[in-house]
Every structure is written in C-alpha cells, then in structure tokens.
py3Dmol code that shows the C-alpha trace and the ligand (Angstrom):
import py3Dmol

protein = """\
ATOM      1  CA  MET A   1     105.992  73.523  98.974  1.00  0.00           C
ATOM      2  CA  LEU A   2     105.042  75.487 102.087  1.00  0.00           C
ATOM      3  CA  GLU A   3     103.358  72.531 103.692  1.00  0.00           C
ATOM      4  CA  LYS A   4     106.674  70.735 104.382  1.00  0.00           C
ATOM      5  CA  ASP A   5     107.423  73.398 106.997  1.00  0.00           C
ATOM      6  CA  ILE A   6     104.183  72.733 108.841  1.00  0.00           C
ATOM      7  CA  GLU A   7     104.146  70.379 111.856  1.00  0.00           C
ATOM      8  CA  GLN A   8     100.407  70.116 112.234  1.00  0.00           C
ATOM      9  CA  ILE A   9      97.278  71.730 110.814  1.00  0.00           C
ATOM     10  CA  LEU A  10      95.304  73.294 113.588  1.00  0.00           C
ATOM     11  CA  PHE A  11      92.339  74.827 111.677  1.00  0.00           C
ATOM     12  CA  THR A  12      91.446  74.037 108.094  1.00  0.00           C
ATOM     13  CA  LYS A  13      90.240  76.574 105.608  1.00  0.00           C
ATOM     14  CA  GLU A  14      86.653  75.160 105.962  1.00  0.00           C
ATOM     15  CA  GLU A  15      86.694  75.363 109.769  1.00  0.00           C
ATOM     16  CA  ILE A  16      87.936  78.988 109.598  1.00  0.00           C
ATOM     17  CA  GLU A  17      85.290  79.855 107.057  1.00  0.00           C
ATOM     18  CA  ASN A  18      82.460  78.334 109.039  1.00  0.00           C
ATOM     19  CA  ARG A  19      83.539  80.081 112.157  1.00  0.00           C
ATOM     20  CA  CYS A  20      83.783  83.448 110.270  1.00  0.00           C
ATOM     21  CA  ALA A  21      80.275  83.003 109.066  1.00  0.00           C
ATOM     22  CA  GLU A  22      79.181  82.494 112.755  1.00  0.00           C
ATOM     23  CA  LEU A  23      81.084  85.529 113.944  1.00  0.00           C
ATOM     24  CA  GLY A  24      79.763  87.635 111.045  1.00  0.00           C
ATOM     25  CA  LYS A  25      76.197  86.641 111.873  1.00  0.00           C
ATOM     26  CA  GLN A  26      76.756  87.429 115.564  1.00  0.00           C
ATOM     27  CA  ILE A  27      78.305  90.786 114.821  1.00  0.00           C
ATOM     28  CA  SER A  28      75.603  91.712 112.418  1.00  0.00           C
ATOM     29  CA  GLU A  29      73.029  91.012 115.152  1.00  0.00           C
ATOM     30  CA  ASP A  30      74.917  92.953 117.797  1.00  0.00           C
ATOM     31  CA  TYR A  31      75.420  96.002 115.506  1.00  0.00           C
ATOM     32  CA  LYS A  32      72.153  95.964 113.497  1.00  0.00           C
ATOM     33  CA  ASP A  33      71.135  99.462 114.764  1.00  0.00           C
ATOM     34  CA  LYS A  34      74.733 100.856 114.598  1.00  0.00           C
ATOM     35  CA  LYS A  35      77.178 101.725 111.857  1.00  0.00           C
ATOM     36  CA  PRO A  36      80.572 100.460 113.187  1.00  0.00           C
ATOM     37  CA  LEU A  37      84.021 101.227 111.861  1.00  0.00           C
ATOM     38  CA  ILE A  38      85.897  97.996 111.381  1.00  0.00           C
ATOM     39  CA  ILE A  39      89.654  98.493 111.832  1.00  0.00           C
ATOM     40  CA  GLY A  40      91.984  95.630 110.634  1.00  0.00           C
ATOM     41  CA  VAL A  41      95.305  95.272 112.310  1.00  0.00           C
ATOM     42  CA  LEU A  42      97.639  94.763 109.381  1.00  0.00           C
ATOM     43  CA  ARG A  43      99.142  92.684 107.961  1.00  0.00           C
ATOM     44  CA  GLY A  44      97.960  89.513 109.579  1.00  0.00           C
ATOM     45  CA  CYS A  45      94.191  90.439 109.610  1.00  0.00           C
ATOM     46  CA  VAL A  46      93.652  90.509 105.884  1.00  0.00           C
ATOM     47  CA  PRO A  47      92.104  87.059 105.063  1.00  0.00           C
ATOM     48  CA  PHE A  48      90.232  86.999 108.382  1.00  0.00           C
ATOM     49  CA  MET A  49      89.005  90.642 107.855  1.00  0.00           C
ATOM     50  CA  GLU A  50      87.799  89.642 104.275  1.00  0.00           C
ATOM     51  CA  ARG A  51      85.844  86.675 105.703  1.00  0.00           C
ATOM     52  CA  ILE A  52      84.345  88.651 108.460  1.00  0.00           C
ATOM     53  CA  LEU A  53      83.318  91.632 106.157  1.00  0.00           C
ATOM     54  CA  GLU A  54      81.621  89.346 103.638  1.00  0.00           C
ATOM     55  CA  ASN A  55      79.509  87.947 106.434  1.00  0.00           C
ATOM     56  CA  LEU A  56      78.422  91.270 107.723  1.00  0.00           C
ATOM     57  CA  ASP A  57      74.892  92.424 106.662  1.00  0.00           C
ATOM     58  CA  ILE A  58      75.097  95.900 108.325  1.00  0.00           C
ATOM     59  CA  TYR A  59      76.221  99.444 107.387  1.00  0.00           C
ATOM     60  CA  CYS A  60      79.863  99.636 108.285  1.00  0.00           C
ATOM     61  CA  THR A  61      83.021 101.406 107.207  1.00  0.00           C
ATOM     62  CA  VAL A  62      86.454 100.004 107.107  1.00  0.00           C
ATOM     63  CA  ASP A  63      90.041 101.136 107.845  1.00  0.00           C
ATOM     64  CA  PHE A  64      93.406  99.734 108.747  1.00  0.00           C
ATOM     65  CA  ILE A  65      96.265 100.213 111.098  1.00  0.00           C
ATOM     66  CA  LYS A  66      99.704  98.622 111.053  1.00  0.00           C
ATOM     67  CA  VAL A  67     101.466  98.099 114.401  1.00  0.00           C
ATOM     68  CA  SER A  68     104.321  96.061 115.502  1.00  0.00           C
ATOM     69  CA  SER A  69     105.488  94.557 118.693  1.00  0.00           C
ATOM     70  CA  TYR A  70     107.214  91.502 117.350  1.00  0.00           C
ATOM     71  CA  GLU A  71     110.516  90.568 115.832  1.00  0.00           C
ATOM     72  CA  GLY A  72     110.735  86.997 114.611  1.00  0.00           C
ATOM     73  CA  THR A  73     108.876  84.949 117.202  1.00  0.00           C
ATOM     74  CA  ASN A  74     109.489  87.287 120.132  1.00  0.00           C
ATOM     75  CA  SER A  75     107.432  90.175 121.450  1.00  0.00           C
ATOM     76  CA  THR A  76     109.695  93.287 121.856  1.00  0.00           C
ATOM     77  CA  GLY A  77     107.281  94.911 124.399  1.00  0.00           C
ATOM     78  CA  THR A  78     106.778  98.323 122.693  1.00  0.00           C
ATOM     79  CA  LEU A  79     104.217  99.118 120.139  1.00  0.00           C
ATOM     80  CA  ILE A  80     105.118 100.972 117.073  1.00  0.00           C
ATOM     81  CA  ILE A  81     102.566 102.422 114.803  1.00  0.00           C
ATOM     82  CA  LYS A  82     103.887 101.808 111.301  1.00  0.00           C
ATOM     83  CA  GLN A  83     100.778 102.836 109.313  1.00  0.00           C
ATOM     84  CA  ASP A  84      97.996 104.880 110.793  1.00  0.00           C
ATOM     85  CA  ILE A  85      94.228 104.960 110.396  1.00  0.00           C
ATOM     86  CA  THR A  86      93.040 107.921 108.165  1.00  0.00           C
ATOM     87  CA  THR A  87      89.345 107.954 109.419  1.00  0.00           C
ATOM     88  CA  SER A  88      88.113 110.204 112.205  1.00  0.00           C
ATOM     89  CA  LEU A  89      87.391 108.130 115.259  1.00  0.00           C
ATOM     90  CA  VAL A  90      85.191 110.634 116.981  1.00  0.00           C
ATOM     91  CA  ASP A  91      82.032 109.032 118.421  1.00  0.00           C
ATOM     92  CA  LYS A  92      82.795 105.861 116.365  1.00  0.00           C
ATOM     93  CA  GLU A  93      81.740 102.467 117.512  1.00  0.00           C
ATOM     94  CA  ILE A  94      84.899 100.464 116.560  1.00  0.00           C
ATOM     95  CA  ILE A  95      85.525  96.761 116.067  1.00  0.00           C
ATOM     96  CA  LEU A  96      89.265  95.975 116.015  1.00  0.00           C
ATOM     97  CA  VAL A  97      90.016  92.850 113.820  1.00  0.00           C
ATOM     98  CA  GLU A  98      93.171  91.090 114.825  1.00  0.00           C
ATOM     99  CA  ASP A  99      94.728  87.807 113.660  1.00  0.00           C
ATOM    100  CA  ILE A 100      95.899  86.618 117.136  1.00  0.00           C
ATOM    101  CA  VAL A 101      95.911  87.916 120.692  1.00  0.00           C
ATOM    102  CA  ASP A 102      98.869  86.318 122.382  1.00  0.00           C
ATOM    103  CA  THR A 103     100.336  88.267 125.461  1.00  0.00           C
ATOM    104  CA  GLY A 104      97.558  90.879 124.864  1.00  0.00           C
ATOM    105  CA  LEU A 105     100.016  93.739 124.746  1.00  0.00           C
ATOM    106  CA  THR A 106      99.189  94.921 121.292  1.00  0.00           C
ATOM    107  CA  ILE A 107      95.394  95.265 122.005  1.00  0.00           C
ATOM    108  CA  LYS A 108      96.178  96.695 125.481  1.00  0.00           C
ATOM    109  CA  LYS A 109      98.144  99.489 123.916  1.00  0.00           C
ATOM    110  CA  LEU A 110      95.946  99.999 120.962  1.00  0.00           C
ATOM    111  CA  ILE A 111      92.572 100.331 122.673  1.00  0.00           C
ATOM    112  CA  PRO A 112      93.343 103.454 124.858  1.00  0.00           C
ATOM    113  CA  LEU A 113      94.810 105.103 121.741  1.00  0.00           C
ATOM    114  CA  LEU A 114      91.459 104.804 119.941  1.00  0.00           C
ATOM    115  CA  TYR A 115      89.579 106.116 122.968  1.00  0.00           C
ATOM    116  CA  ASP A 116      92.090 109.075 123.129  1.00  0.00           C
ATOM    117  CA  ARG A 117      91.079 109.849 119.537  1.00  0.00           C
ATOM    118  CA  GLY A 118      87.481 110.061 120.494  1.00  0.00           C
ATOM    119  CA  ALA A 119      86.147 106.556 119.853  1.00  0.00           C
ATOM    120  CA  LYS A 120      82.795 105.955 121.717  1.00  0.00           C
ATOM    121  CA  ASP A 121      83.292 102.215 122.001  1.00  0.00           C
ATOM    122  CA  VAL A 122      85.943  99.692 121.083  1.00  0.00           C
ATOM    123  CA  LYS A 123      85.353  95.910 120.705  1.00  0.00           C
ATOM    124  CA  VAL A 124      87.835  93.286 119.664  1.00  0.00           C
ATOM    125  CA  CYS A 125      87.422  90.360 117.245  1.00  0.00           C
ATOM    126  CA  THR A 126      90.266  88.066 116.954  1.00  0.00           C
ATOM    127  CA  LEU A 127      90.774  84.958 114.897  1.00  0.00           C
ATOM    128  CA  LEU A 128      92.836  83.252 117.541  1.00  0.00           C
ATOM    129  CA  HIS A 129      93.478  83.607 121.189  1.00  0.00           C
ATOM    130  CA  LYS A 130      96.512  82.011 122.826  1.00  0.00           C
ATOM    131  CA  THR A 131      95.618  81.992 126.462  1.00  0.00           C
ATOM    132  CA  ALA A 132      98.732  80.371 127.758  1.00  0.00           C
ATOM    133  CA  ARG A 133     100.981  83.399 127.195  1.00  0.00           C
ATOM    134  CA  GLU A 134      98.434  86.134 128.208  1.00  0.00           C
ATOM    135  CA  LYS A 135     100.184  88.787 130.343  1.00  0.00           C
ATOM    136  CA  TYR A 136      97.786  91.663 129.748  1.00  0.00           C
ATOM    137  CA  HIS A 137      94.080  90.921 130.181  1.00  0.00           C
ATOM    138  CA  ASN A 138      91.714  92.320 127.630  1.00  0.00           C
ATOM    139  CA  ASP A 139      87.967  91.779 127.101  1.00  0.00           C
ATOM    140  CA  LEU A 140      87.777  90.020 123.843  1.00  0.00           C
ATOM    141  CA  ASP A 141      84.409  90.282 122.403  1.00  0.00           C
ATOM    142  CA  TYR A 142      84.508  87.966 119.417  1.00  0.00           C
ATOM    143  CA  ILE A 143      86.996  84.942 119.331  1.00  0.00           C
ATOM    144  CA  GLY A 144      87.387  82.607 116.344  1.00  0.00           C
ATOM    145  CA  PHE A 145      89.330  79.889 118.069  1.00  0.00           C
ATOM    146  CA  PHE A 146      91.436  79.339 121.207  1.00  0.00           C
ATOM    147  CA  CYS A 147      94.842  78.073 120.471  1.00  0.00           C
ATOM    148  CA  GLU A 148      97.570  76.214 122.442  1.00  0.00           C
ATOM    149  CA  ASP A 149     100.946  77.752 123.005  1.00  0.00           C
ATOM    150  CA  HIS A 150     102.339  77.038 119.563  1.00  0.00           C
ATOM    151  CA  PHE A 151     103.884  79.475 116.984  1.00  0.00           C
ATOM    152  CA  VAL A 152     101.299  79.326 114.239  1.00  0.00           C
ATOM    153  CA  VAL A 153     101.292  80.560 110.771  1.00  0.00           C
ATOM    154  CA  GLY A 154      98.873  80.755 107.799  1.00  0.00           C
ATOM    155  CA  PHE A 155      95.638  82.439 107.037  1.00  0.00           C
ATOM    156  CA  GLY A 156      97.283  85.850 107.372  1.00  0.00           C
ATOM    157  CA  LEU A 157      99.813  84.859 110.163  1.00  0.00           C
ATOM    158  CA  ASP A 158     103.408  85.079 109.213  1.00  0.00           C
ATOM    159  CA  TYR A 159     106.856  84.088 110.194  1.00  0.00           C
ATOM    160  CA  ASN A 160     109.268  86.818 108.949  1.00  0.00           C
ATOM    161  CA  GLU A 161     106.522  87.798 106.424  1.00  0.00           C
ATOM    162  CA  TYR A 162     106.274  84.312 104.871  1.00  0.00           C
ATOM    163  CA  TYR A 163     103.369  81.826 105.118  1.00  0.00           C
ATOM    164  CA  ARG A 164     100.604  84.421 105.211  1.00  0.00           C
ATOM    165  CA  ASN A 165      99.192  82.896 101.976  1.00  0.00           C
ATOM    166  CA  LEU A 166      98.617  79.364 103.487  1.00  0.00           C
ATOM    167  CA  PRO A 167      94.915  78.683 103.333  1.00  0.00           C
ATOM    168  CA  TYR A 168      94.874  77.151 106.866  1.00  0.00           C
ATOM    169  CA  ILE A 169      96.407  77.664 110.253  1.00  0.00           C
ATOM    170  CA  GLY A 170      99.222  75.423 111.265  1.00  0.00           C
ATOM    171  CA  VAL A 171     102.087  74.965 113.722  1.00  0.00           C
ATOM    172  CA  LEU A 172     105.409  75.966 112.202  1.00  0.00           C
ATOM    173  CA  LYS A 173     108.137  73.312 112.561  1.00  0.00           C
ATOM    174  CA  LYS A 174     110.622  74.510 115.258  1.00  0.00           C
ATOM    175  CA  GLU A 175     113.639  73.883 112.949  1.00  0.00           C
ATOM    176  CA  ILE A 176     112.404  76.646 110.686  1.00  0.00           C
ATOM    177  CA  TYR A 177     112.800  79.403 113.302  1.00  0.00           C
ATOM    178  CA  ASN A 178     115.602  77.766 115.379  1.00  0.00           C
ATOM    179  CA  ASN A 179     117.995  77.925 112.385  1.00  0.00           C
TER     180      ASN A 179
END
"""
ligand_1 = """\
24
5GP
P 100.387 90.193 121.479
O 100.602 91.660 121.511
O 99.018 89.818 121.954
O 101.411 89.372 122.334
O 100.661 89.696 120.059
C 99.872 90.117 118.956
C 100.676 90.018 117.648
O 101.805 89.049 117.798
C 99.851 89.376 116.584
O 99.149 90.337 115.866
C 100.803 88.601 115.744
O 101.378 89.531 114.819
C 101.937 88.181 116.679
N 101.861 86.838 117.123
C 101.672 86.338 118.447
N 101.660 84.931 118.432
C 101.883 84.520 117.126
C 101.989 83.326 116.482
O 101.853 82.223 117.077
N 102.204 83.338 115.213
C 102.322 84.494 114.430
N 102.567 84.282 113.199
N 102.313 85.665 115.022
C 102.016 85.759 116.392
"""
view = py3Dmol.view(width=600, height=400)
view.addModel(protein, "pdb")
view.setStyle({"model": 0}, {"cartoon": {"style": "trace"}})
view.addModel(ligand_1, "xyz")
view.setStyle({"model": 1}, {"stick": {}})
view.zoomTo()
view.show()
C-alpha cells in the first residue's frame, strides 16, 4: 500500500542493517573505555537507534530528545524542543543519533545546548547525510549513507508523520507532497 507512493528505493533494509552493524562495531571500538550516553533525536531516529544499540558491545546509557525545525518538507529555521532529555549531561560523552542531517541546522543548534548543560564531548551519528543542502557545517562522526537531494521517507523518516514504518529508505513521489 505505501509502496505506491515511493518513486525509488535508495537503501534496502538489508543495506541499512549491514551498515548499522559496521557503525556499531566502529562505535564500540571508539568507546570501549568510555560509557557514552546515546541520545536519539525523536521521532525519526527510532529504527536506526535500535539497530545501532543492538550492535554496541559497550556500557552505555540511552535518552531521547524531540526537536522540530520542519513543517511538511520545509525547514522553518528555528529549533523548538518538544520533549527534553531527563538525564544529567554533566561530564557525559554523548553520541547524538539522528535520522538525517540536511541543512545541518538541527545539529548546529542542538550541540551547543548539550555543552551548555555540561556535556564533556558530543559526537554525531546520522543514518543519512544530504550534502547538497548543507548550510551549516557540522563535524559528523558516523554517517550511514550519503544521500542526493531528494525528499526521502522510511526507516523512521516521515512525511507529515506517515511512512516511518517503511522498512527501507525511498524517495517520496513529488505528487504526494505537491497536492
Ligand atoms: P536539518 O536541520 O539538518 O536541515 O534537518 C534535520 C531534520 O530535517 C531531520 O531530523 C528530519 O526530520 C528533517 N528532514 C530533512 N530532510 C529530510 C528528508 O529528506 N526526509 C524527511 N522525512 N525528513 C527530512
């Protein structure tokens, strides 16, 4: 049913899972002597966060934050915290888990906020990075896949809250959001 709205599949479930296993292994190696706090950026992070966590063989804790800078397919420019972290960030080594870094605005605004609250270090792990629309540069430490300038959905990514449950990442047909 959902598949009829998809123009093209960019990354299959298997490709995503294999990449998550690689990223998990790399993070486990990098953090083997640390106990990071993994913060998922809701809601898009959920399936990716789950795949990353199951591939981590380290002591780590988990929290979530919900922010918004988007309405429909457009960035509004301001970051609103809709649901906050409940863990203390003092002296924590944090890995932020994002579904996609597009203009870079969300991460750019989120990272200083975490440092302001006492974080010792903040690294970013994103499933996708759309370089074409990057306006705010961030150092991204772990990148699942680079992605062309399409509006993509699936594997956590939504269009008006739908399509998050697609097991793959695909390009949404333009007629869906132009209507
Ligand atoms: P940025 O602040 O880097 O421009 O955008 C980050 C947020 O924008 C992501 O967490 C995501 O919610 C949303 N976003 C950006 N590009 C896309 C896209 O192609 N598809 C979907 N579903 N969301 C996107």
